[in-house]
Backbone as CSV, one residue per row, in Angstrom:
resi,resn,N_x,N_y,N_z,CA_x,CA_y,CA_z,C_x,C_y,C_z
1,MET,42.638,60.088,-20.463,43.018,58.720,-20.810,42.505,57.697,-19.794
2,PRO,42.730,57.907,-18.479,42.182,56.951,-17.509,40.668,56.852,-17.595
3,GLN,39.967,57.959,-17.837,38.505,57.895,-17.940,38.076,57.076,-19.145
4,PHE,38.827,57.227,-20.265,38.526,56.458,-21.462,38.725,54.960,-21.201
5,LEU,39.771,54.624,-20.463,40.043,53.215,-20.153,38.951,52.622,-19.272
6,VAL,38.508,53.401,-18.292,37.428,52.924,-17.425,36.154,52.729,-18.222
7,LEU,35.873,53.651,-19.129,34.673,53.542,-19.961,34.758,52.324,-20.869
8,PHE,35.961,52.092,-21.418,36.162,50.944,-22.302,35.941,49.630,-21.543
9,VAL,36.508,49.548,-20.344,36.340,48.338,-19.539,34.866,48.126,-19.178
10,LEU,34.173,49.216,-18.866,32.761,49.117,-18.529,31.941,48.631,-19.716
11,VAL,32.231,49.145,-20.902,31.500,48.724,-22.103,31.762,47.256,-22.405
12,VAL,33.039,46.851,-22.282,33.369,45.437,-22.527,32.645,44.530,-21.526
13,PHE,32.606,44.930,-20.269,31.929,44.127,-19.243,30.440,44.001,-19.536
14,ILE,29.815,45.109,-19.930,28.384,45.066,-20.248,28.140,44.190,-21.472
15,GLY,29.029,44.295,-22.460,28.884,43.483,-23.666,29.006,41.997,-23.359
16,LEU,29.978,41.640,-22.536,30.138,40.231,-22.170,28.945,39.719,-21.371
17,SER,28.409,40.560,-20.506,27.243,40.152,-19.719,26.041,39.903,-20.623
18,ILE,25.856,40.803,-21.588,24.730,40.638,-22.508,24.913,39.382,-23.352
19,LEU,26.165,39.161,-23.802,26.447,37.983,-24.621,26.236,36.699,-23.817
20,ALA,26.647,36.717,-22.552,26.477,35.532,-21.709,25.000,35.229,-21.487
21,ASN,24.190,36.267,-21.326,22.752,36.051,-21.154,22.067,35.642,-22.449
22,ALA,22.689,35.954,-23.574,22.091,35.620,-24.860,22.367,34.175,-25.255
23,ILE,23.396,33.574,-24.681,23.751,32.193,-25.013,23.357,31.296,-23.844
24,ARG,22.499,30.337,-24.109,22.031,29.407,-23.080,22.299,27.960,-23.519
25,VAL,22.695,27.152,-22.571,22.841,25.715,-22.804,21.712,25.013,-22.057
26,VAL,20.832,24.354,-22.809,19.650,23.709,-22.243,19.888,22.198,-22.193
27,ARG,19.697,21.608,-21.012,19.900,20.165,-20.853,18.750,19.382,-21.485
28,GLU,18.981,18.080,-21.602,17.999,17.212,-22.245,16.654,17.231,-21.531
29,TYR,16.673,17.358,-20.204,15.440,17.311,-19.416,14.895,18.701,-19.119
30,GLU,15.321,19.697,-19.864,14.850,21.076,-19.670,14.362,21.650,-20.996
31,ARG,13.537,22.689,-20.884,13.115,23.454,-22.047,13.088,24.941,-21.688
32,LEU,13.341,25.774,-22.699,13.230,27.214,-22.522,11.969,27.714,-23.218
33,VAL,11.123,28.387,-22.461,9.947,29.037,-23.033,10.342,30.493,-23.283
34,VAL,10.357,30.878,-24.554,10.930,32.166,-24.954,9.810,33.157,-25.269
35,PHE,9.948,34.363,-24.690,9.045,35.488,-24.971,9.858,36.576,-25.669
36,ARG,9.329,37.092,-26.766,9.981,38.178,-27.485,9.093,39.417,-27.416
37,LEU,9.601,40.397,-26.704,8.830,41.617,-26.446,7.471,41.296,-25.814
38,GLY,7.506,40.310,-24.916,6.309,39.940,-24.173,5.414,38.931,-24.861
39,ARG,5.710,38.592,-26.113,4.867,37.647,-26.852,5.555,36.278,-26.893
40,LEU,4.767,35.248,-26.632,5.301,33.887,-26.656,5.651,33.497,-28.086
41,ILE,6.924,33.088,-28.280,7.334,32.669,-29.627,7.595,31.166,-29.690
42,GLY,7.614,30.493,-28.537,7.762,29.048,-28.602,8.684,28.490,-27.544
43,GLU,8.971,27.221,-27.733,9.793,26.445,-26.813,11.089,26.067,-27.522
44,LYS,12.210,26.188,-26.806,13.507,25.886,-27.409,14.300,24.950,-26.503
45,GLY,15.178,24.190,-27.155,16.020,23.250,-26.435,15.645,21.820,-26.785
46,PRO,16.482,20.859,-26.402,17.753,21.031,-25.677,18.905,21.428,-26.613
47,GLY,20.050,21.724,-25.965,21.226,22.116,-26.719,21.533,23.592,-26.543
48,LEU,22.246,24.147,-27.528,22.648,25.554,-27.479,21.529,26.430,-28.036
49,VAL,21.141,27.438,-27.262,20.056,28.342,-27.647,20.602,29.767,-27.642
50,ILE,20.392,30.489,-28.749,20.825,31.882,-28.877,19.592,32.781,-28.742
51,LEU,19.668,33.708,-27.791,18.587,34.670,-27.573,19.025,36.052,-28.012
52,ILE,18.044,36.851,-28.423,18.338,38.246,-28.773,18.411,39.048,-27.476
53,PRO,19.550,39.649,-27.191,19.678,40.404,-25.932,18.619,41.496,-25.807
54,ILE,18.151,41.643,-24.601,17.178,42.672,-24.211,15.785,42.373,-24.781
55,VAL,15.710,41.873,-25.999,14.426,41.631,-26.654,13.772,40.355,-26.147
56,ASP,14.583,39.299,-25.990,14.043,37.998,-25.607,14.168,37.775,-24.098
57,ARG,13.152,37.113,-23.554,13.192,36.674,-22.153,12.799,35.207,-22.130
58,ALA,13.574,34.403,-21.383,13.355,32.962,-21.376,13.062,32.477,-19.958
59,VAL,12.169,31.503,-19.882,11.824,30.853,-18.615,12.168,29.379,-18.747
60,LYS,12.992,28.872,-17.843,13.422,27.474,-17.904,12.435,26.593,-17.142
61,VAL,12.059,25.493,-17.775,11.090,24.552,-17.191,11.694,23.151,-17.235
62,GLY,11.627,22.421,-16.097,12.104,21.045,-16.044,11.025,20.063,-16.451
63,LEU,11.445,19.006,-17.146,10.501,18.008,-17.641,10.551,16.704,-16.853
64,ARG,11.418,16.593,-15.868,11.515,15.366,-15.095,10.334,15.226,-14.133
65,THR,10.078,13.979,-13.735,8.981,13.716,-12.797,9.301,14.330,-11.441
66,VAL,8.336,15.034,-10.892,8.473,15.698,-9.600,7.755,14.861,-8.543
67,THR,8.440,14.622,-7.429,7.833,13.921,-6.287,7.520,14.958,-5.215
68,MET,6.260,15.098,-4.888,5.835,16.142,-3.953,5.041,15.527,-2.800
69,ASP,5.431,15.850,-1.579,4.682,15.411,-0.401,3.481,16.329,-0.176
70,VAL,2.341,15.714,0.035,1.141,16.470,0.404,1.075,16.502,1.932
71,PRO,1.100,17.677,2.555,1.111,17.757,4.034,-0.103,17.064,4.638
72,PRO,0.008,16.609,5.894,-1.137,15.940,6.548,-2.371,16.838,6.571
73,GLN,-3.504,16.253,6.207,-4.769,16.972,6.147,-5.748,16.383,7.161
74,ASP,-6.455,17.261,7.880,-7.512,16.815,8.794,-8.754,16.486,7.979
75,ILE,-9.183,15.242,8.071,-10.302,14.761,7.268,-11.355,14.147,8.187
76,ILE,-12.601,14.505,7.968,-13.728,13.896,8.679,-14.390,12.924,7.718
77,THR,-14.328,11.642,8.036,-14.885,10.617,7.161,-16.408,10.656,7.182
78,ARG,-17.010,9.852,6.313,-18.472,9.842,6.201,-19.142,9.322,7.468
79,ASP,-18.419,8.476,8.240,-18.971,7.998,9.510,-18.459,8.817,10.699
80,ASN,-18.070,10.090,10.427,-17.748,11.080,11.465,-16.555,10.692,12.335
81,VAL,-15.492,10.214,11.707,-14.231,9.942,12.397,-13.192,10.915,11.859
82,THR,-12.512,11.625,12.756,-11.498,12.593,12.345,-10.146,11.910,12.268
83,VAL,-9.505,11.992,11.113,-8.197,11.368,10.898,-7.279,12.380,10.216
84,LYS,-5.981,12.118,10.318,-4.977,12.899,9.592,-4.397,12.016,8.498
85,VAL,-4.410,12.512,7.274,-3.951,11.736,6.131,-2.954,12.571,5.334
86,ASN,-1.823,11.949,5.005,-0.891,12.595,4.091,-0.654,11.687,2.901
87,ALA,-0.101,12.246,1.835,0.063,11.493,0.593,1.293,12.007,-0.142
88,VAL,1.630,11.321,-1.221,2.708,11.754,-2.112,2.163,11.722,-3.533
89,ILE,2.526,12.727,-4.318,2.025,12.865,-5.681,3.205,12.929,-6.643
90,TYR,3.073,12.216,-7.755,4.106,12.187,-8.794,3.522,12.833,-10.056
91,PHE,4.215,13.842,-10.588,3.722,14.509,-11.784,4.907,15.066,-12.578
92,ARG,4.631,15.432,-13.814,5.671,16.019,-14.672,5.019,16.974,-15.666
93,VAL,5.841,17.854,-16.215,5.378,18.822,-17.205,5.411,18.164,-18.580
94,VAL,4.298,18.169,-19.265,4.233,17.624,-20.626,4.119,18.740,-21.662
95,ASP,3.744,19.939,-21.238,3.688,21.100,-22.142,4.256,22.292,-21.382
96,SER,5.501,22.611,-21.666,6.175,23.673,-20.911,5.559,25.041,-21.170
97,ARG,5.001,25.248,-22.340,4.386,26.557,-22.634,3.158,26.801,-21.762
98,ASP,2.291,25.788,-21.647,1.118,25.940,-20.780,1.531,26.067,-19.315
99,ALA,2.591,25.377,-18.909,3.037,25.440,-17.520,3.514,26.833,-17.133
100,VAL,3.934,27.616,-18.120,4.384,28.988,-17.853,3.266,29.994,-18.088
101,VAL,2.487,29.803,-19.146,1.485,30.798,-19.554,0.182,30.640,-18.787
102,GLN,-0.274,29.414,-18.545,-1.602,29.175,-17.999,-1.675,29.285,-16.484
103,VAL,-0.540,29.200,-15.790,-0.553,29.247,-14.327,0.703,29.982,-13.864
104,GLU,0.552,30.711,-12.752,1.685,31.521,-12.288,2.811,30.662,-11.739
105,ASN,2.479,29.693,-10.892,3.478,28.807,-10.285,2.880,27.403,-10.263
106,TYR,3.274,26.590,-11.246,2.609,25.285,-11.389,2.916,24.354,-10.219
107,LEU,4.059,24.486,-9.566,4.380,23.642,-8.417,3.449,23.947,-7.240
108,TYR,3.305,25.225,-6.932,2.421,25.623,-5.834,0.966,25.291,-6.149
109,ALA,0.556,25.542,-7.393,-0.831,25.276,-7.774,-1.154,23.790,-7.698
110,THR,-0.234,22.951,-8.146,-0.459,21.504,-8.072,-0.538,21.034,-6.634
111,SER,0.291,21.596,-5.776,0.258,21.233,-4.354,-1.090,21.590,-3.733
112,GLN,-1.611,22.769,-4.032,-2.888,23.189,-3.464,-4.043,22.331,-3.995
113,ILE,-4.009,22.013,-5.275,-5.042,21.150,-5.844,-5.011,19.779,-5.185
114,ALA,-3.812,19.252,-4.940,-3.677,17.934,-4.315,-4.256,17.944,-2.901
115,GLN,-4.007,19.011,-2.143,-4.512,19.079,-0.771,-6.042,19.143,-0.737
116,THR,-6.612,19.992,-1.552,-8.071,20.128,-1.543,-8.751,18.859,-2.064
117,THR,-8.160,18.229,-3.072,-8.732,16.987,-3.596,-8.638,15.867,-2.574
118,LEU,-7.542,15.811,-1.833,-7.374,14.792,-0.794,-8.488,14.903,0.243
119,ARG,-8.767,16.119,0.697,-9.842,16.305,1.680,-11.204,15.981,1.088
120,SER,-11.416,16.343,-0.163,-12.727,16.141,-0.778,-13.016,14.664,-1.023
121,ILE,-12.074,13.949,-1.637,-12.316,12.544,-2.003,-12.353,11.649,-0.772
122,LEU,-11.386,11.795,0.123,-11.325,10.914,1.285,-12.432,11.225,2.292
123,GLY,-12.918,12.467,2.301,-14.009,12.806,3.195,-15.318,12.140,2.821
124,GLN,-15.419,11.605,1.610,-16.628,10.915,1.173,-16.615,9.430,1.524
125,GLN,-15.515,8.945,2.109,-15.386,7.521,2.402,-15.599,7.256,3.895
126,GLU,-15.973,6.026,4.202,-16.015,5.591,5.589,-14.631,5.134,6.027
127,LEU,-14.441,5.033,7.343,-13.115,4.706,7.868,-12.635,3.354,7.360
128,ASP,-13.499,2.342,7.341,-13.091,1.015,6.880,-12.639,1.061,5.421
129,GLU,-13.328,1.828,4.593,-12.925,1.962,3.191,-11.586,2.685,3.081
130,LEU,-11.378,3.668,3.935,-10.132,4.432,3.909,-8.940,3.558,4.269
131,LEU,-9.154,2.583,5.152,-8.061,1.726,5.594,-7.841,0.528,4.671
132,SER,-8.876,0.062,4.001,-8.760,-1.194,3.260,-8.730,-1.031,1.743
133,GLU,-9.193,0.093,1.223,-9.303,0.247,-0.224,-8.365,1.340,-0.726
134,ARG,-7.085,1.195,-0.407,-6.098,2.210,-0.781,-5.951,2.332,-2.297
135,GLU,-5.896,1.204,-2.991,-5.656,1.253,-4.439,-6.782,1.996,-5.161
136,LYS,-8.012,1.735,-4.775,-9.140,2.408,-5.418,-9.110,3.907,-5.137
137,LEU,-8.776,4.288,-3.910,-8.717,5.705,-3.558,-7.546,6.392,-4.257
138,ASN,-6.405,5.711,-4.353,-5.257,6.292,-5.064,-5.610,6.582,-6.515
139,LEU,-6.307,5.640,-7.155,-6.705,5.842,-8.557,-7.690,6.999,-8.689
140,ALA,-8.649,7.094,-7.767,-9.621,8.196,-7.822,-8.923,9.543,-7.641
141,LEU,-7.983,9.629,-6.701,-7.241,10.870,-6.485,-6.439,11.250,-7.728
142,GLN,-5.771,10.265,-8.317,-4.948,10.543,-9.501,-5.789,11.083,-10.655
143,GLN,-6.954,10.489,-10.871,-7.797,10.913,-11.986,-8.342,12.327,-11.770
144,VAL,-8.763,12.625,-10.547,-9.343,13.955,-10.283,-8.274,15.039,-10.374
145,ILE,-7.114,14.806,-9.768,-6.053,15.818,-9.803,-5.546,16.014,-11.226
146,ASP,-5.381,14.920,-11.959,-4.884,15.021,-13.337,-5.856,15.795,-14.211
147,ARG,-7.141,15.604,-13.994,-8.144,16.321,-14.788,-8.066,17.830,-14.537
148,GLN,-7.751,18.229,-13.314,-7.692,19.656,-12.988,-6.376,20.307,-13.425
149,THR,-5.293,19.541,-13.462,-4.000,20.118,-13.846,-3.713,19.995,-15.342
150,GLU,-4.548,19.275,-16.073,-4.300,19.099,-17.510,-4.229,20.420,-18.274
151,PRO,-5.080,21.435,-17.996,-4.951,22.712,-18.725,-3.624,23.427,-18.467
152,TRP,-2.908,23.064,-17.416,-1.614,23.692,-17.117,-0.446,22.949,-17.757
153,GLY,-0.736,21.906,-18.535,0.342,21.130,-19.135,1.006,20.190,-18.152
154,ILE,0.284,19.790,-17.091,0.822,18.915,-16.046,0.142,17.558,-16.145
155,LYS,0.939,16.494,-16.127,0.416,15.136,-16.139,0.713,14.487,-14.789
156,VAL,-0.344,14.157,-14.053,-0.203,13.471,-12.760,-0.182,11.979,-13.040
157,THR,0.947,11.338,-12.742,1.109,9.918,-13.062,0.685,9.001,-11.928
158,ASN,0.795,9.462,-10.690,0.465,8.566,-9.581,0.234,9.388,-8.318
159,VAL,-0.670,8.897,-7.474,-0.923,9.476,-6.150,-0.993,8.314,-5.164
160,GLU,-0.260,8.416,-4.070,-0.235,7.354,-3.059,-0.564,7.944,-1.685
161,VAL,-1.591,7.391,-1.041,-1.883,7.752,0.344,-0.841,7.077,1.233
162,LYS,-0.113,7.850,2.034,0.990,7.283,2.815,0.536,6.816,4.193
163,ASN,0.067,7.719,5.014,-0.279,7.397,6.402,-1.690,7.886,6.722
164,VAL,-2.366,7.074,7.536,-3.670,7.452,8.083,-3.537,7.393,9.597
165,ASP,-3.463,8.560,10.241,-3.284,8.632,11.692,-4.659,8.688,12.364
166,LEU,-4.918,7.674,13.198,-6.201,7.584,13.898,-6.087,8.124,15.311
167,PRO,-7.184,8.633,15.894,-7.176,9.019,17.312,-6.908,7.806,18.197
168,GLN,-6.403,8.056,19.412,-6.038,6.971,20.319,-7.234,6.088,20.650
169,GLU,-8.385,6.685,20.916,-9.552,5.875,21.274,-9.996,5.001,20.106
170,MET,-9.833,5.500,18.877,-10.188,4.694,17.714,-9.191,3.554,17.520
171,GLN,-7.923,3.795,17.795,-6.934,2.725,17.705,-7.234,1.612,18.703
172,ARG,-7.632,1.996,19.927,-7.962,0.974,20.928,-9.209,0.189,20.508
173,ALA,-10.192,0.886,19.948,-11.403,0.195,19.511,-11.096,-0.794,18.388
174,ILE,-10.233,-0.401,17.450,-9.865,-1.303,16.356,-9.079,-2.493,16.884
175,ALA,-8.208,-2.249,17.890,-7.443,-3.354,18.487,-8.378,-4.346,19.169
176,ARG,-9.404,-3.834,19.902,-10.364,-4.734,20.540,-11.155,-5.520,19.497
177,GLN,-11.516,-4.863,18.434,-12.258,-5.536,17.372,-11.412,-6.641,16.736
178,ALA,-10.129,-6.354,16.490,-9.249,-7.369,15.898,-9.064,-8.552,16.845
179,GLU,-8.937,-8.269,18.152,-8.773,-9.355,19.120,-10.030,-10.223,19.180
180,ALA,-11.198,-9.590,19.167,-12.446,-10.358,19.177,-12.578,-11.213,17.917
181,GLU,-12.144,-10.672,16.788,-12.206,-11.438,15.548,-11.269,-12.640,15.599
182,ARG,-10.074,-12.473,16.183,-9.152,-13.604,16.310,-9.719,-14.678,17.235
183,GLU,-10.340,-14.261,18.352,-10.950,-15.244,19.251,-12.092,-15.991,18.567
184,ARG,-12.885,-15.267,17.793,-13.985,-15.918,17.074,-13.454,-16.966,16.104
185,ARG,-12.407,-16.629,15.369,-11.838,-17.583,14.423,-11.266,-18.799,15.138
186,ALA,-10.611,-18.577,16.300,-10.052,-19.690,17.059,-11.156,-20.632,17.529
187,LYS,-12.270,-20.083,18.013,-13.376,-20.918,18.461,-14.001,-21.689,17.302
188,VAL,-14.121,-21.030,16.156,-14.687,-21.707,14.989,-13.785,-22.858,14.548
189,ILE,-12.473,-22.611,14.533,-11.539,-23.666,14.121,-11.566,-24.825,15.115
190,ASN,-11.622,-24.511,16.432,-11.675,-25.554,17.444,-12.956,-26.383,17.322
191,ALA,-14.087,-25.700,17.117,-15.355,-26.416,16.959,-15.342,-27.284,15.705
192,GLU,-14.754,-26.791,14.633,-14.662,-27.576,13.408,-13.816,-28.823,13.627
193,GLY,-12.707,-28.669,14.390,-11.866,-29.832,14.694,-12.606,-30.864,15.534
194,GLU,-13.368,-30.399,16.526,-14.148,-31.319,17.350,-15.204,-32.053,16.521
195,PHE,-15.823,-31.321,15.616,-16.847,-31.925,14.760,-16.239,-33.013,13.868
196,GLN,-15.091,-32.720,13.266,-14.448,-33.704,12.403,-14.000,-34.932,13.199
197,ALA,-13.445,-34.690,14.422,-13.018,-35.819,15.260,-14.209,-36.696,15.634
198,ALA,-15.338,-36.066,16.006,-16.532,-36.827,16.370,-17.047,-37.635,15.177
199,ALA,-16.984,-37.026,13.985,-17.441,-37.742,12.792,-16.560,-38.957,12.518
200,ARG,-15.252,-38.808,12.696,-14.355,-39.948,12.487,-14.587,-41.048,13.513
201,LEU,-14.826,-40.659,14.792,-15.096,-41.662,15.823,-16.386,-42.420,15.532
202,ALA,-17.381,-41.695,15.044,-18.644,-42.358,14.704,-18.437,-43.355,13.569
203,GLU,-17.628,-43.005,12.566,-17.329,-43.922,11.473,-16.586,-45.151,11.991
204,ALA,-15.612,-44.931,12.916,-14.859,-46.057,13.473,-15.770,-46.983,14.277
205,ALA,-16.678,-46.401,15.048,-17.611,-47.215,15.827,-18.497,-48.049,14.913
206,GLY,-18.920,-47.484,13.799,-19.734,-48.228,12.851,-18.977,-49.406,12.266
207,VAL,-17.698,-49.218,11.945,-16.888,-50.309,11.393,-16.710,-51.420,12.422
208,ILE,-16.394,-51.047,13.692,-16.191,-52.035,14.754,-17.481,-52.806,15.035
209,ALA,-18.625,-52.123,14.973,-19.902,-52.794,15.225,-20.184,-53.855,14.167
210,LYS,-19.754,-53.605,12.920,-19.981,-54.574,11.853,-18.994,-55.736,11.933
211,GLU,-17.772,-55.503,12.389,-16.729,-56.529,12.454,-16.234,-56.662,13.888
212,PRO,-16.757,-57.611,14.710,-16.305,-57.770,16.105,-14.816,-58.077,16.210
213,ALA,-14.238,-58.721,15.202,-12.808,-59.042,15.253,-11.962,-57.770,15.265
214,ALA,-12.489,-56.695,14.698,-11.733,-55.437,14.683,-11.522,-54.918,16.092
215,MET,-12.508,-55.195,16.983,-12.355,-54.766,18.369,-11.215,-55.505,19.039
216,GLN,-11.081,-56.796,18.751,-9.994,-57.575,19.325,-8.643,-57.093,18.817
217,LEU,-8.566,-56.758,17.510,-7.305,-56.253,16.958,-6.924,-54.908,17.584
218,ARG,-7.917,-54.080,17.765,-7.650,-52.782,18.398,-7.179,-52.967,19.828
219,TYR,-7.782,-53.970,20.498,-7.402,-54.250,21.887,-5.943,-54.687,21.955
220,LEU,-5.542,-55.584,21.048,-4.155,-56.049,21.030,-3.186,-54.912,20.658
221,GLN,-3.588,-54.040,19.758,-2.740,-52.912,19.389,-2.520,-51.980,20.566
222,THR,-3.564,-51.772,21.342,-3.444,-50.922,22.526,-2.491,-51.533,23.539
223,LEU,-2.588,-52.855,23.754,-1.666,-53.532,24.671,-0.226,-53.415,24.210
224,SER,-0.017,-53.496,22.874,1.329,-53.365,22.335,1.894,-51.975,22.570
225,GLU,1.061,-50.950,22.418,1.521,-49.575,22.640,1.848,-49.336,24.107
226,ILE,1.037,-49.921,25.009,1.288,-49.739,26.439,2.573,-50.451,26.839
227,ALA,2.851,-51.600,26.234,4.032,-52.379,26.607,5.334,-51.687,26.244
228,THR,5.299,-50.747,25.319,6.531,-50.048,24.942,6.983,-49.049,25.992
229,GLU,6.123,-48.679,26.928,6.490,-47.743,27.978,7.445,-48.420,28.954
230,ASN,8.508,-47.741,29.364,9.505,-48.270,30.297,9.077,-48.011,31.735
231,ASN,9.497,-48.957,32.638,9.261,-48.793,34.079,7.787,-48.554,34.385
232,SER,6.942,-49.336,33.803,5.506,-49.164,34.047,4.869,-50.529,34.274
233,THR,3.872,-50.541,35.134,3.107,-51.758,35.416,1.717,-51.588,34.837
234,THR,1.276,-52.536,34.049,0.014,-52.416,33.334,-0.966,-53.462,33.837
235,LEU,-2.125,-53.029,34.227,-3.223,-53.909,34.610,-4.300,-53.822,33.553
236,PHE,-4.720,-54.960,33.019,-5.754,-54.931,32.007,-6.707,-56.084,32.241
237,PRO,-7.956,-55.951,31.908,-8.944,-57.021,32.122,-8.770,-58.147,31.124
238,ILE,-9.167,-59.365,31.585,-9.140,-60.518,30.686,-10.393,-60.472,29.825
239,PRO,-10.259,-60.676,28.530,-11.439,-60.630,27.658,-12.500,-61.641,28.067
240,ILE,-13.745,-61.298,27.911,-14.873,-62.162,28.274,-14.831,-63.456,27.467
241,ASP,-14.428,-63.371,26.212,-14.369,-64.573,25.371,-13.392,-65.587,25.934
242,LEU,-12.243,-65.110,26.472,-11.256,-66.032,27.036,-11.809,-66.716,28.280
243,LEU,-12.520,-65.946,29.133,-13.129,-66.540,30.332,-14.175,-67.583,29.966
244,SER,-14.947,-67.310,28.954,-15.967,-68.275,28.516,-15.322,-69.567,28.040
245,ALA,-14.195,-69.426,27.293,-13.502,-70.619,26.814,-12.940,-71.435,27.972
246,LEU,-12.375,-70.778,28.968,-11.824,-71.493,30.140,-12.942,-72.189,30.915
247,SER,-14.083,-71.554,31.076,-15.221,-72.172,31.775,-15.690,-73.419,31.058
248,GLY,-15.698,-73.356,29.738,-16.118,-74.525,28.967,-15.169,-75.695,29.157
249,LEU,-13.869,-75.377,29.157,-12.888,-76.438,29.367,-13.027,-77.068,30.739
250,ALA,-13.303,-76.228,31.768,-13.455,-76.730,33.144,-14.656,-77.672,33.234
251,ARG,-15.774,-77.321,32.586,-16.968,-78.167,32.634,-16.742,-79.496,31.943
252,LYS,-15.983,-79.476,30.868,-15.695,-80.720,30.165,-14.800,-81.652,31.008
253,ALA,-13.821,-81.034,31.730,-12.907,-81.836,32.583,-13.682,-82.461,33.761
254,GLY,-14.642,-81.757,34.302,-15.407,-82.271,35.440,-16.320,-83.411,35.052
255,SER,-16.797,-83.357,33.863,-17.707,-84.404,33.420,-16.918,-85.651,33.056
């Protein structure tokens, strides 16, 4: 009797285990790729999925976008500068059957493709292009990686180059170049200001030469500005015209 009870409990436990494995609940963002006796019969889900015990085997695949960091890669640019570049890749499964049947591990395979493509594409660029043309390089990386992962049912939606680590001597050289460029711009702006000021002074001199009265008005304006200063003594010459007028009056009085 005790042996029969143990056998009964064992059979019930095995039956429940088989039943539990036969009933699957698949979420909205998941799919089950089902094999029956080793042959692919299709994709199932979402919702409740009933499998034939022992006969069916299912592989669960997620359909959400995966964010994967590409480890830093040593890259020699076209102008022979060694840099370390890392990136991030965004992709998702669009065909769960191909993701299971066509490749052993689509996550690992996509990571390896991303690393080799990063070295290949960026190694064809010069350092200045690598630093300034990120959008163009991101698009080129996305297109090349997506083309290679398409047979696996993987869609690469975006690739972003994150960091470009330069050697110390290259960083110092770029800093010196940036400083020289700032000094050049400052000198150009200063020279442009001097040129404009000289042009305005030349125009003012031309106006004063045509209208002598303008010189007298400017003279009086200058005296007015000087007079506004507090605690100051101002010495200024008497205009030649005033002296001439006084001399004329003196000659008339003497005669």
